[in-house]
Backbone bond lengths (Angstrom), bond angles and torsions (degrees), N, CA, C in turn:
res aa  C-N    CA-C-N  psi(-1)  N-CA   C-N-CA  omega(-1)  CA-C   N-CA-C  phi
1 M - - - 1.446 - - 1.521 108.32 -
2 G 1.305 117.46 113.64 1.455 122.66 -174.78 1.521 111.40 -74.94
3 F 1.361 115.87 163.35 1.433 120.35 -179.38 1.510 111.72 -76.43
4 C 1.293 115.92 136.93 1.482 120.81 177.86 1.550 106.92 -160.82
5 V 1.285 116.80 124.30 1.472 120.01 -177.16 1.483 111.65 -63.83
6 T 1.335 119.19 -22.57 1.464 121.72 178.57 1.532 111.96 -87.04
7 N 1.322 117.15 -8.92 1.434 121.33 174.57 1.516 110.14 -66.11
8 P 1.321 118.42 131.20 1.509 118.39 -178.08 1.479 115.09 -56.58
9 I 1.356 117.95 -36.14 1.470 122.22 179.15 1.550 107.57 -68.24
10 S 1.304 118.31 -45.17 1.461 119.12 178.27 1.520 112.11 -61.73
11 Q 1.337 117.36 -39.69 1.472 120.23 177.15 1.498 110.50 -60.45
12 W 1.318 116.83 -44.20 1.453 120.49 -179.96 1.516 112.97 -64.77
13 I 1.303 117.53 -43.71 1.467 122.60 179.53 1.533 111.38 -63.10
14 L 1.331 117.33 -41.69 1.479 121.98 -179.29 1.512 109.18 -65.90
15 K 1.347 118.04 -38.11 1.454 121.47 178.74 1.500 111.08 -71.25
16 A 1.383 116.31 -45.90 1.433 120.74 179.57 1.548 112.39 -62.70
17 A 1.286 114.61 -30.20 1.521 119.69 -176.58 1.526 110.58 -65.10
18 Q 1.328 115.30 -20.18 1.493 118.62 179.48 1.563 111.16 -82.64
19 F 1.303 115.79 -7.19 1.473 120.02 -177.55 1.504 108.84 -86.25
20 E 1.371 117.44 128.16 1.463 120.39 -176.34 1.497 111.64 -73.65
21 E 1.301 117.28 132.49 1.437 122.52 177.93 1.556 109.81 -65.27
22 P 1.331 118.78 133.13 1.479 122.02 -171.25 1.524 114.59 -54.92
23 I 1.327 117.75 -41.48 1.474 120.04 -178.77 1.559 109.13 -68.94
24 V 1.301 115.85 -40.60 1.466 120.16 174.70 1.492 113.23 -60.97
25 Q 1.356 114.21 -39.56 1.467 120.14 176.99 1.501 112.37 -60.95
26 I 1.320 116.66 -41.57 1.460 122.29 179.09 1.537 107.98 -65.70
27 A 1.310 117.60 -45.16 1.459 122.64 -178.43 1.528 109.05 -60.84
28 N 1.284 117.91 -39.60 1.463 120.63 -179.12 1.562 114.14 -68.92
29 N 1.301 116.37 -9.18 1.490 118.23 174.21 1.523 110.62 -71.32
30 A 1.329 118.23 -23.51 1.467 121.50 -179.57 1.534 109.40 -73.61
31 K 1.330 114.38 155.86 1.451 117.44 -169.51 1.546 114.58 -88.22
32 T 1.313 117.50 -23.34 1.512 118.27 -179.95 1.550 110.53 -122.23
33 L 1.288 116.90 162.82 1.449 120.77 -179.53 1.514 112.41 -63.18
34 P 1.325 119.40 -43.84 1.478 118.95 176.91 1.517 113.04 -56.26
35 L 1.357 116.40 -43.82 1.463 119.37 178.70 1.532 111.50 -66.47
36 K 1.326 115.82 -37.84 1.487 118.88 179.56 1.509 109.86 -59.14
37 I 1.362 115.60 -45.09 1.474 119.69 -175.68 1.559 110.21 -69.83
38 N 1.340 116.09 -33.94 1.477 119.82 173.64 1.523 111.36 -55.61
39 W 1.343 114.51 -49.90 1.488 118.39 178.87 1.526 113.40 -67.25
40 L 1.273 115.47 -33.60 1.481 120.02 178.30 1.517 110.18 -64.08
41 L 1.342 115.06 -43.36 1.470 120.58 179.40 1.545 110.54 -64.29
42 L 1.346 114.50 -43.32 1.465 120.01 -178.59 1.587 110.08 -62.97
43 G 1.352 113.45 -47.10 1.474 117.99 -179.37 1.525 111.11 -60.65
44 S 1.305 117.08 -39.48 1.465 120.96 177.97 1.503 112.46 -66.05
45 A 1.315 116.91 -37.75 1.488 122.29 179.62 1.532 111.01 -69.67
46 L 1.313 118.51 -28.45 1.472 122.74 -176.58 1.541 111.69 -90.78
47 K 1.311 118.22 -9.09 1.476 121.07 -177.08 1.533 111.95 -75.40
48 Q 1.326 112.32 80.51 1.442 120.70 179.84 1.546 110.87 -158.07
49 G 1.304 116.66 125.15 1.440 120.36 179.59 1.508 115.53 69.35
50 I 1.310 116.00 23.80 1.495 121.35 -175.97 1.499 109.78 -153.07
51 E 1.316 116.04 144.15 1.440 121.46 177.04 1.555 110.98 -69.31
52 L 1.297 116.02 154.92 1.479 120.83 178.65 1.544 110.51 -56.53
53 S 1.330 114.65 -45.02 1.474 117.82 180.00 1.446 113.57 -61.66
54 E 1.351 119.15 -39.10 1.444 124.08 179.50 1.491 111.02 -67.28
55 L 1.326 117.77 -41.20 1.472 121.59 177.90 1.506 109.47 -63.50
56 Q 1.352 116.80 -39.72 1.466 120.03 178.78 1.536 109.55 -60.47
57 V 1.295 117.70 -42.44 1.455 121.79 178.00 1.492 111.76 -60.15
58 F 1.355 116.50 -46.07 1.464 121.15 -179.16 1.523 109.88 -63.90
59 L 1.322 120.29 -46.95 1.452 122.53 -176.91 1.545 108.89 -67.54
60 T 1.315 118.65 -33.24 1.503 119.69 178.58 1.510 108.46 -65.11
61 E 1.338 118.02 -42.24 1.470 120.52 178.62 1.513 110.72 -67.41
62 L 1.336 116.78 -39.53 1.471 119.69 179.51 1.534 110.06 -63.34
63 Q 1.307 119.06 -39.74 1.435 122.51 -179.03 1.559 111.43 -64.57
64 K 1.296 114.90 -23.05 1.475 116.39 178.33 1.508 112.29 -73.14
65 E 1.351 114.92 -18.47 1.450 121.18 -178.32 1.529 113.25 -106.29
66 I 1.350 115.67 -26.55 1.468 120.89 -175.46 1.505 110.81 -130.65
67 N 1.309 116.02 128.87 1.469 121.16 177.13 1.514 110.40 -82.53
68 D 1.320 115.57 -46.13 1.463 122.48 -176.27 1.519 108.75 -132.13
69 I 1.317 115.76 120.09 1.489 118.44 -178.50 1.506 113.21 -69.72
70 A 1.338 118.06 -6.24 1.465 120.30 -179.38 1.520 111.49 -100.60
71 E 1.305 117.73 -5.59 1.450 119.65 -176.83 1.523 110.70 -72.91
72 L 1.311 114.96 153.04 1.487 122.23 175.67 1.533 110.60 -107.75
73 P 1.303 119.18 147.73 1.462 125.92 -1.83 1.534 111.57 -71.27
74 V 1.345 113.71 156.60 1.488 117.53 -178.21 1.563 108.43 -70.04
75 P 1.331 116.15 154.74 1.478 119.54 178.61 1.538 107.44 -65.73
76 S 1.315 112.37 143.17 1.477 118.25 -178.61 1.511 112.57 -72.07
77 E 1.295 115.89 154.17 1.493 118.45 176.15 1.471 111.04 -63.84
78 K 1.370 117.24 -32.67 1.450 119.22 178.44 1.513 111.84 -63.19
79 L 1.327 116.98 -40.58 1.485 118.55 177.58 1.486 111.78 -66.17
80 I 1.312 118.75 -41.15 1.461 121.68 -177.46 1.521 109.49 -68.41
81 L 1.308 118.86 -42.10 1.474 120.33 178.71 1.548 111.59 -67.41
82 S 1.319 116.40 -30.88 1.453 119.95 179.00 1.550 109.65 -69.36
83 I 1.317 116.75 -34.59 1.450 120.87 177.81 1.537 109.74 -67.66
84 I 1.337 116.34 -42.94 1.421 121.51 179.17 1.537 109.33 -60.62
85 S 1.338 115.25 -44.61 1.454 120.59 179.48 1.542 110.59 -62.32
86 K 1.287 114.49 -41.50 1.510 118.88 179.02 1.501 112.40 -58.33
87 C 1.354 117.15 -35.74 1.441 123.68 -176.60 1.524 112.01 -69.71
88 K 1.355 116.12 -21.33 1.472 122.62 177.05 1.526 112.90 53.77
89 F 1.335 115.87 48.12 1.438 119.99 172.54 1.508 111.50 -69.69
90 K 1.330 117.30 145.63 1.445 121.44 177.36 1.500 110.14 -62.99
91 D 1.322 114.71 -44.86 1.475 119.47 -177.61 1.516 108.02 -163.98
92 W 1.321 115.15 131.99 1.465 119.92 173.68 1.494 106.40 -136.51
93 S 1.316 117.51 101.24 1.437 121.74 -175.24 1.553 113.94 -57.59
94 L 1.334 115.02 -27.35 1.446 120.37 -177.41 1.545 113.47 -83.57
95 A 1.344 114.53 -10.12 1.462 118.22 -173.83 1.523 118.11 -44.70
96 P 1.366 117.38 -44.35 1.482 117.31 -179.76 1.535 114.99 -65.75
97 Q 1.344 116.11 -18.64 1.444 120.72 -178.61 1.578 113.49 -98.50
98 V 1.312 115.06 -4.92 1.511 118.41 -170.67 1.542 110.84 -60.72
99 A 1.306 117.05 -43.90 1.498 120.65 -179.69 1.508 109.65 -59.02
100 G 1.322 117.32 -47.20 1.451 122.66 179.91 1.527 111.40 -61.20
101 I 1.328 117.61 -39.97 1.460 121.43 178.43 1.502 110.89 -63.87
102 I 1.344 116.25 -44.64 1.462 120.37 -179.83 1.523 110.36 -62.80
103 W 1.343 117.34 -44.26 1.465 120.25 178.10 1.522 112.27 -62.90
104 S 1.336 114.78 -38.70 1.463 121.64 -178.25 1.576 110.65 -66.31
105 V 1.334 116.65 -44.79 1.418 121.14 177.89 1.531 110.53 -61.13
106 G 1.372 114.77 -43.65 1.499 119.17 178.94 1.480 109.49 -59.09
107 R 1.332 119.27 -45.90 1.441 123.12 -179.04 1.521 111.89 -63.64
108 F 1.338 117.57 -38.37 1.415 123.90 177.15 1.578 110.38 -60.95
109 V 1.341 113.64 -42.90 1.489 117.72 177.43 1.506 111.47 -66.16
110 R 1.296 117.86 -46.41 1.482 120.13 -178.40 1.533 112.51 -61.15
111 A 1.360 113.97 -34.20 1.481 118.08 178.86 1.511 111.03 -66.86
112 R 1.325 117.95 -14.60 1.475 122.50 177.91 1.509 110.67 -114.55
113 E 1.352 111.28 30.64 1.516 121.90 172.56 1.503 111.62 57.46
114 N 1.307 118.93 34.45 1.483 123.95 177.02 1.523 111.76 56.01
115 R 1.374 117.77 33.10 1.414 120.86 179.08 1.534 111.49 -133.95
116 L 1.315 113.91 64.12 1.500 117.76 177.59 1.518 111.24 -63.68
117 D 1.301 119.09 -19.78 1.467 120.52 174.30 1.524 112.59 -61.60
118 L 1.335 115.26 -41.30 1.491 121.17 174.94 1.512 110.74 -72.17
119 W 1.287 117.46 -38.05 1.477 120.32 177.58 1.492 112.03 -59.20
120 V 1.320 118.69 -47.48 1.467 118.86 -179.69 1.491 113.05 -70.92
121 K 1.343 115.99 -33.86 1.472 120.75 179.80 1.534 113.04 -67.01
122 N 1.360 115.24 -35.86 1.430 118.85 -172.35 1.537 112.19 -99.81
123 N 1.296 119.65 8.34 1.456 122.89 179.14 1.480 112.49 -129.16
124 S 1.318 116.61 146.32 1.464 122.09 176.55 1.483 110.16 -73.22
125 P 1.358 116.89 160.46 1.470 119.37 177.78 1.533 112.09 -56.48
126 S 1.329 117.81 -35.59 1.447 118.09 179.69 1.524 113.71 -65.97
127 V 1.348 116.68 -34.75 1.436 120.64 178.79 1.552 109.47 -72.90
128 I 1.326 116.64 -39.95 1.464 120.20 175.46 1.519 110.76 -60.46
129 W 1.349 115.77 -45.03 1.450 123.12 177.94 1.544 110.81 -56.37
130 Q 1.347 114.86 -45.26 1.462 119.91 -177.93 1.521 111.69 -68.44
131 Q 1.314 117.00 -48.51 1.480 120.99 -174.66 1.511 110.46 -69.54
132 S 1.325 120.65 -32.80 1.486 122.97 -178.90 1.525 109.44 -60.97
133 G 1.328 116.83 -22.09 1.465 118.25 179.07 1.535 112.85 -65.36
134 E 1.321 117.47 -10.97 1.487 120.43 176.79 1.499 111.93 -69.58
135 I 1.332 119.24 -20.53 1.442 122.25 -176.81 1.526 110.64 -79.59
136 F 1.280 112.55 140.53 1.499 120.71 179.45 1.492 111.69 -57.44
137 Y 1.304 117.48 129.25 1.519 122.94 178.47 1.511 112.08 64.68
138 M 1.348 117.44 27.47 1.475 118.23 178.50 1.547 111.47 -99.11
139 G 1.331 114.06 4.20 1.474 118.11 174.92 1.493 116.30 93.29
140 K 1.340 117.74 32.90 1.477 119.39 -177.28 1.490 112.80 -56.20
141 S 1.352 119.87 -36.42 1.418 123.08 -177.55 1.547 112.21 -86.77
142 N 1.329 116.38 -3.21 1.447 119.58 -177.70 1.545 107.61 -94.00
143 P 1.315 120.10 122.64 1.501 121.56 -176.55 1.480 113.07 -64.18
144 F 1.381 121.32 -14.86 1.436 123.71 -176.63 1.528 111.96 -110.06
145 R 1.286 115.21 -23.23 1.479 121.59 179.12 1.569 111.27 43.16
146 P 1.323 115.63 71.62 1.475 119.31 -177.93 1.506 113.46 -60.31
147 K 1.308 120.25 -32.61 1.418 120.01 175.88 1.517 114.29 -62.90
148 V 1.325 115.41 -39.24 1.476 119.67 177.89 1.524 110.06 -70.12
149 L 1.311 119.86 -35.76 1.457 121.74 175.20 1.538 108.43 -62.68
150 G 1.334 116.31 -38.88 1.494 117.49 177.61 1.499 111.78 -66.25
151 F 1.353 117.33 -39.23 1.429 121.30 178.28 1.523 113.00 -62.28
152 L 1.369 115.12 -45.98 1.454 120.22 178.62 1.519 112.74 -62.13
153 F 1.305 113.89 -38.42 1.498 116.63 178.15 1.518 111.92 -66.91
154 R 1.330 116.14 -46.53 1.486 119.68 178.52 1.520 111.45 -65.03
155 L 1.298 116.75 -32.08 1.464 122.29 179.22 1.528 111.49 -59.59
156 S 1.342 116.70 -29.21 1.463 121.27 -177.38 1.521 110.69 -64.83
157 F 1.351 117.94 -17.76 1.461 121.63 -179.40 1.570 109.61 -85.22
158 L 1.317 117.20 -12.97 1.478 121.17 -176.31 1.502 112.99 -116.92
159 S 1.304 118.01 -37.16 1.482 118.23 -169.56 1.509 109.07 -158.26
160 N 1.349 114.52 157.90 1.458 121.69 172.84 1.535 111.26 -91.26
161 T 1.283 115.46 145.53 1.462 121.84 173.04 1.522 110.43 -89.35
162 G 1.311 114.94 173.84 1.466 117.18 171.00 1.554 110.26 -67.69
163 E 1.308 114.56 170.52 1.483 119.03 -179.31 1.506 112.78 -64.87
164 G 1.288 117.66 148.68 1.441 123.24 178.22 1.487 112.70 156.28
165 V 1.313 115.20 169.64 1.484 120.23 179.41 1.499 110.64 -68.10
166 L 1.308 116.12 131.10 1.452 122.69 -179.63 1.558 108.42 -75.51
167 P 1.309 116.99 140.42 1.458 120.44 176.82 1.533 110.57 -76.42
168 P 1.319 116.83 172.58 1.486 119.63 175.48 1.541 108.70 -61.16
169 L 1.313 115.01 153.65 1.446 119.96 173.46 1.498 108.90 -72.32
170 P 1.359 118.94 148.48 1.472 120.92 -174.96 1.538 112.32 -69.63
171 N 1.301 113.55 152.80 1.454 121.04 171.52 1.543 108.00 -80.96
172 S 1.275 116.29 164.99 1.486 118.00 178.77 1.529 108.69 -152.85
173 A 1.320 116.23 160.99 1.472 120.78 177.75 1.536 110.07 -59.94
174 G 1.369 114.67 -36.80 1.465 119.46 179.43 1.513 113.76 -64.24
175 A 1.347 115.68 -40.41 1.442 121.54 177.41 1.508 109.39 -64.38
176 R 1.334 117.50 -40.43 1.482 122.60 177.83 1.549 109.92 -63.09
177 R 1.331 115.81 -41.67 1.493 118.23 177.95 1.545 109.87 -61.44
178 W 1.291 116.08 -42.27 1.460 120.26 -175.86 1.563 108.40 -62.83
179 L 1.343 115.87 -43.90 1.452 118.90 179.50 1.514 111.50 -65.59
180 I 1.350 116.06 -37.13 1.463 119.94 178.44 1.533 108.40 -66.26
181 Q 1.318 118.02 -42.37 1.470 124.46 176.60 1.499 111.49 -56.58
182 S 1.329 113.79 -42.34 1.467 120.72 -178.53 1.521 114.39 -76.97
183 G 1.354 116.50 -10.82 1.458 120.77 179.58 1.510 114.39 79.04
184 I 1.334 116.17 18.87 1.476 118.41 -176.06 1.553 110.77 -122.24
185 Y 1.316 119.62 14.01 1.429 121.82 177.52 1.505 109.91 -78.96
186 N 1.349 114.36 131.61 1.481 120.47 178.23 1.507 109.41 -104.57
187 S 1.308 115.71 95.64 1.463 118.85 -176.97 1.517 111.82 -66.58
188 E 1.276 117.60 -20.21 1.497 123.17 179.83 1.531 112.91 -89.22
189 G 1.296 117.06 -5.06 1.438 118.68 -175.22 1.509 113.15 -70.72
190 S 1.295 117.53 161.01 1.469 122.59 -179.69 1.541 108.00 -74.43
191 Q 1.335 116.42 168.32 1.440 120.25 -179.84 1.561 108.07 -64.00
192 K 1.287 117.99 -38.40 1.457 120.94 176.08 1.561 111.92 -60.70
193 E 1.340 115.02 -45.79 1.441 118.44 -179.69 1.512 113.40 -63.86
194 K 1.331 116.90 -37.61 1.467 121.02 178.94 1.537 109.10 -68.12
195 L 1.325 117.68 -39.00 1.439 119.82 179.99 1.530 109.60 -66.82
196 M 1.312 117.99 -42.85 1.455 121.41 178.39 1.525 111.92 -66.42
197 D 1.360 117.88 -35.73 1.447 122.27 177.01 1.540 108.45 -61.44
198 A 1.336 115.29 -46.11 1.482 117.57 -179.71 1.543 112.01 -61.61
199 N 1.339 115.26 -43.03 1.449 118.50 -179.60 1.522 111.89 -65.94
200 S 1.349 116.96 -36.57 1.459 120.04 175.33 1.525 111.26 -64.40
201 L 1.300 114.63 -36.84 1.490 120.35 178.47 1.534 109.50 -63.68
202 Y 1.326 117.85 -45.61 1.468 120.51 179.14 1.530 111.21 -58.12
203 K 1.320 116.51 -43.25 1.451 122.31 -179.84 1.519 110.68 -66.73
204 E 1.285 116.73 -36.64 1.483 119.40 178.83 1.518 113.31 -70.15
205 L 1.332 115.15 -40.60 1.468 118.09 -176.66 1.536 112.76 -77.72
206 F 1.291 116.22 -29.75 1.496 118.80 -178.48 1.500 110.64 -148.73
207 P 1.351 117.86 73.98 1.452 123.93 -169.30 1.543 113.59 -59.05
208 K 1.357 116.67 -33.24 1.475 117.58 -178.04 1.550 113.09 -70.12
209 K 1.296 115.68 -27.41 1.437 118.10 179.43 1.522 109.47 -154.59
210 P 1.341 118.68 82.66 1.436 121.38 -177.07 1.505 116.59 -57.45
211 S 1.352 114.73 -25.81 1.488 118.16 -179.89 1.533 111.77 -63.98
212 L 1.361 116.19 -26.73 1.472 117.30 176.42 1.535 109.26 -67.61
213 A 1.336 118.25 -40.96 1.446 119.63 177.53 1.510 111.79 -66.06
214 C 1.319 117.69 -37.63 1.457 121.48 174.49 1.530 111.60 -58.39
215 H 1.263 116.77 -46.53 1.487 123.09 -178.89 1.553 108.08 -64.73
216 A 1.312 116.31 -46.76 1.483 120.25 -175.55 1.547 111.33 -66.69
217 L 1.296 116.38 -42.51 1.498 118.84 -173.47 1.501 114.95 -67.23
218 Q 1.337 116.43 -21.68 1.462 117.04 178.05 1.528 111.12 -64.84
219 F 1.295 118.72 -19.10 1.444 123.62 177.87 1.521 115.31 -91.09
220 F 1.338 116.39 -8.06 1.466 122.20 -175.85 1.524 111.61 -65.97
221 A 1.326 117.12 109.62 1.477 123.31 -178.67 1.520 112.41 55.26
222 E 1.325 117.31 27.86 1.487 121.57 178.23 1.514 107.49 -85.59
223 P 1.325 118.47 121.02 1.462 121.44 -175.12 1.509 114.57 -67.42
224 V 1.314 116.71 135.37 1.445 121.67 168.27 1.535 106.72 -90.78
225 D 1.329 115.64 -43.88 1.438 123.22 171.58 1.557 107.22 -154.67
226 E 1.319 116.44 -164.57 1.457 118.71 -177.49 1.546 113.43 -68.68
227 N 1.317 115.86 -13.49 1.463 118.91 -171.94 1.500 114.54 -111.60
228 I 1.321 119.44 -12.34 1.438 121.21 -173.51 1.517 112.91 -149.70
229 Y 1.353 116.93 146.54 1.441 122.87 175.28 1.500 108.41 -101.98
230 F 1.321 117.83 158.52 1.464 124.18 173.26 1.520 112.22 -54.72
231 C 1.344 112.55 -43.07 1.484 117.43 -176.85 1.517 113.34 -65.73
232 Q 1.342 117.74 -19.29 1.450 119.85 176.51 1.521 112.62 -73.64
233 K 1.368 113.89 -16.22 1.469 117.71 174.01 1.516 109.83 -81.13
234 I 1.334 116.67 -18.17 1.454 121.16 179.24 1.538 108.47 -88.89
235 F 1.286 117.86 -47.29 1.465 122.96 174.16 1.533 109.16 -140.47
236 P 1.316 119.68 129.04 1.470 119.57 168.71 1.537 108.02 -60.34
237 C 1.298 114.93 145.77 1.485 118.26 -173.04 1.526 110.99 -57.57
238 N 1.326 119.85 -35.25 1.469 120.95 -177.89 1.497 111.92 -72.69
239 L 1.373 119.10 -13.12 1.470 122.03 -179.09 1.546 109.65 -114.42
240 C 1.309 117.50 -2.37 1.449 121.48 -174.41 1.541 112.84 -71.10
241 P 1.312 118.54 130.89 1.480 120.09 179.28 1.491 113.32 -66.34
242 L 1.362 117.05 -14.12 1.459 121.76 178.12 1.534 112.64 -97.40
243 G 1.333 116.18 10.99 1.455 121.42 -175.64 1.515 114.32 -53.76
244 D 1.324 116.57 -38.84 1.469 119.92 -178.47 1.560 113.54 -78.99
245 F 1.320 113.35 -15.69 1.491 119.27 -178.93 1.506 112.82 -95.43
246 C 1.347 116.94 -36.14 1.451 122.17 -169.58 1.532 112.15 -82.90
247 K 1.332 115.23 123.13 1.477 117.61 176.69 1.510 113.95 -80.90
248 W 1.381 114.73 -4.42 1.452 118.30 179.87 1.550 109.43 -94.70
249 A 1.348 118.52 1.47 1.453 120.95 -174.83 1.509 109.22 -63.02
250 R 1.367 114.26 141.22 1.441 117.96 -178.20 1.556 110.84 -119.03
């Protein structure tokens, strides 16, 4: 499917591309670029077993208690667990590890003299991908490290990295929903095959800039709560150009 601004899918992607990604939005609450990248890295490390909207709620509550996740003394496990409890999530499989992840990200930042802005500027994406594996639960044993791919993609909204080959764009639940809706999702495929399928989808939907499709599709039928999807903030279902395609339309 070629690019055309009058194509309903292209219209939807261009509109959705204006919507700020929730973890980036949280990061932008910080006052300086180093602090923004700290929060961006933490949010990417915590994106597991939880909806984007739920993670946004948790990070918002965490920011009320902590200005800089790298500052000492580290936040107590009691404080972190109390914030999780306050958010009243139905289930977050990662919850028991959240304190350890926060401490690990803080230690990672301190080891780079609290200047992740210089770290990303002076290193290629491949070096950033490799070193990020030092962080607890960041996917060191995973050959694709989806959390790091998510971090590198979100980082493009804040800062440039050093020169080097860009990694694949991250997969998302929204991209998976789109592939399922299209009848071409391979649930038996390997992790590599699913990642490549998502990247092929981005190129097909928006060939001139696949990253726009990647950004937009993360909102596709992504729940904000039980009553609304993120994409309904982009277009009400009755006005959405994807209305005839989307089985989640209300």
